[in-house]
Residue frames as qw, qx, qy, qz and C-alpha x, y, z in Angstrom:
[[0.426, -0.880, 0.078, 0.194, 77.06, 91.61, 120.27],
 [0.502, 0.758, -0.382, 0.168, 80.38, 92.90, 119.05],
 [0.901, -0.290, -0.110, 0.305, 83.37, 91.02, 120.28],
 [0.229, -0.901, 0.254, 0.266, 86.43, 92.87, 121.51],
 [0.807, 0.526, -0.112, 0.245, 89.29, 92.93, 119.06],
 [0.689, -0.519, 0.065, 0.502, 92.81, 92.81, 120.31],
 [0.166, 0.912, -0.207, -0.312, 95.04, 95.63, 119.09],
 [0.841, 0.482, -0.206, 0.134, 97.55, 94.74, 116.38],
 [0.801, -0.405, 0.059, 0.436, 100.97, 93.67, 117.49],
 [0.001, -0.899, 0.216, 0.380, 103.63, 96.39, 116.95],
 [0.367, -0.362, 0.735, 0.440, 105.93, 93.97, 115.14],
 [0.461, 0.447, 0.737, 0.211, 103.20, 93.00, 112.66],
 [0.208, 0.940, 0.198, -0.183, 102.52, 96.69, 111.98],
 [0.197, -0.747, 0.477, 0.419, 106.23, 97.28, 111.43],
 [0.461, -0.026, 0.811, 0.358, 106.38, 94.30, 109.07],
 [0.406, 0.718, 0.564, 0.038, 103.39, 95.63, 107.13],
 [0.063, 0.948, -0.083, -0.299, 105.03, 99.05, 106.83],
 [0.335, -0.506, 0.669, 0.429, 108.25, 97.43, 105.62],
 [0.490, 0.301, 0.778, 0.254, 106.33, 95.43, 103.02],
 [0.295, 0.883, 0.351, -0.098, 104.55, 98.55, 101.83],
 [0.094, -0.858, 0.329, 0.384, 107.82, 100.47, 101.54],
 [0.427, -0.210, 0.782, 0.403, 109.33, 97.60, 99.54],
 [0.440, 0.587, 0.666, 0.134, 106.30, 97.61, 97.24],
 [0.125, 0.956, 0.073, -0.254, 106.69, 101.40, 96.84],
 [0.265, -0.632, 0.575, 0.447, 110.33, 100.90, 95.90],
 [0.456, 0.109, 0.820, 0.328, 109.45, 98.22, 93.35],
 [0.350, 0.770, 0.532, 0.023, 106.61, 100.21, 91.81],
 [0.014, -0.927, 0.129, 0.352, 108.70, 103.38, 91.72],
 [0.349, -0.427, 0.697, 0.459, 111.52, 101.48, 90.02],
 [0.454, 0.377, 0.771, 0.242, 109.12, 99.98, 87.49],
 [0.235, 0.914, 0.307, -0.125, 107.65, 103.38, 86.72],
 [0.174, -0.798, 0.377, 0.437, 111.15, 104.82, 86.39],
 [0.439, -0.128, 0.780, 0.427, 112.11, 102.09, 83.93],
 [0.394, 0.634, 0.650, 0.141, 108.99, 102.63, 81.82],
 [0.082, 0.964, 0.092, -0.234, 109.43, 106.39, 81.86],
 [0.293, -0.648, 0.527, 0.465, 113.12, 106.12, 81.00],
 [0.478, 0.099, 0.791, 0.370, 112.47, 103.67, 78.19],
 [0.313, 0.714, 0.595, 0.197, 109.78, 105.83, 76.62],
 [0.145, -0.833, -0.104, 0.524, 111.20, 109.27, 77.33],
 [0.237, -0.381, 0.507, 0.736, 113.49, 109.52, 74.32],
 [0.160, 0.365, 0.796, 0.455, 110.74, 108.43, 71.94],
 [0.049, -0.820, -0.560, 0.109, 108.32, 110.91, 73.50],
 [0.273, -0.553, 0.057, 0.785, 110.70, 113.85, 73.16],
 [0.122, 0.044, 0.612, 0.780, 109.93, 113.99, 69.45],
 [0.073, -0.643, -0.745, -0.162, 106.20, 114.16, 70.18],
 [0.241, -0.821, -0.353, 0.378, 106.46, 117.30, 72.28],
 [0.019, 0.851, -0.205, -0.483, 108.91, 119.26, 70.12],
 [0.853, 0.487, 0.127, 0.135, 110.05, 118.88, 66.53],
 [0.192, 0.902, -0.355, 0.152, 113.17, 120.97, 67.15],
 [0.858, 0.093, -0.415, 0.289, 116.34, 118.88, 67.57],
 [0.198, 0.459, -0.440, 0.746, 117.87, 121.51, 69.85],
 [0.587, -0.409, 0.203, -0.668, 114.95, 121.29, 72.26],
 [0.963, -0.079, -0.223, -0.131, 115.01, 117.49, 72.16],
 [0.670, 0.278, -0.471, 0.502, 118.73, 117.45, 72.96],
 [0.057, -0.449, 0.400, -0.797, 118.28, 119.93, 75.80],
 [0.727, -0.323, 0.087, -0.600, 115.42, 117.89, 77.30],
 [0.793, 0.113, -0.598, 0.017, 117.27, 114.54, 77.44],
 [0.320, 0.179, -0.690, 0.624, 119.07, 115.10, 80.75],
 [0.389, -0.161, 0.358, -0.834, 116.02, 116.51, 82.59],
 [0.833, -0.029, -0.259, -0.488, 113.90, 113.60, 81.37],
 [0.684, 0.116, -0.678, 0.241, 116.46, 111.10, 82.72],
 [0.048, 0.182, -0.589, 0.786, 116.58, 112.95, 86.05],
 [0.607, -0.113, 0.085, -0.782, 112.79, 112.96, 86.21],
 [0.834, 0.027, -0.505, -0.218, 112.72, 109.23, 85.51],
 [0.512, 0.129, -0.705, 0.473, 115.19, 108.49, 88.29],
 [0.208, -0.221, 0.409, -0.861, 113.20, 110.59, 90.75],
 [0.747, -0.183, -0.328, -0.549, 110.28, 108.18, 90.37],
 [0.661, -0.035, -0.700, 0.269, 112.16, 105.68, 92.53],
 [0.128, 0.029, -0.515, 0.847, 112.30, 108.21, 95.37],
 [0.467, -0.144, -0.077, -0.869, 108.65, 109.20, 94.79],
 [0.721, -0.166, -0.622, -0.256, 107.44, 105.61, 95.20],
 [0.530, -0.165, -0.660, 0.506, 109.03, 105.28, 98.62],
 [0.002, 0.061, -0.255, 0.965, 108.07, 108.82, 99.66],
 [0.546, -0.224, -0.277, -0.759, 104.38, 108.41, 98.91],
 [0.748, -0.254, -0.613, -0.024, 104.19, 105.10, 100.79],
 [0.440, -0.064, -0.536, 0.718, 106.18, 106.53, 103.70],
 [0.194, -0.165, 0.088, -0.963, 103.88, 109.53, 103.91],
 [0.687, -0.269, -0.418, -0.529, 100.85, 107.26, 103.97],
 [0.695, -0.197, -0.628, 0.290, 102.35, 105.16, 106.75],
 [0.224, 0.026, -0.398, 0.889, 103.15, 108.27, 108.76],
 [0.428, -0.227, -0.095, -0.870, 99.61, 109.59, 108.38],
 [0.756, -0.236, -0.549, -0.268, 98.21, 106.18, 109.33],
 [0.646, -0.204, -0.573, 0.462, 100.30, 105.99, 112.48],
 [0.255, -0.933, -0.247, -0.058, 99.70, 109.62, 113.40],
 [0.645, -0.475, 0.094, 0.591, 103.39, 110.48, 113.38],
 [0.480, 0.582, 0.332, 0.566, 103.18, 113.18, 110.70],
 [0.179, -0.972, -0.145, -0.047, 103.46, 116.15, 113.04]]
């Protein structure tokens, strides 16, 4: 026979969401660091023209920094869907 399971405590759910958001921040920061470190080397792979490489440096840095926001956003969206508060 199945035994009844008590519902999770709201504070433990909040703590789990906070941990997940922190992990999203760390992973987003790590991805940003890897992307930033490799972006200047990869610019030469995608275009041999020095003018194009120079013009693409600032957008590649901006794209790298946006990874930090993306890590938190994706985790936050998953938490909102899981709690049903996405409407």
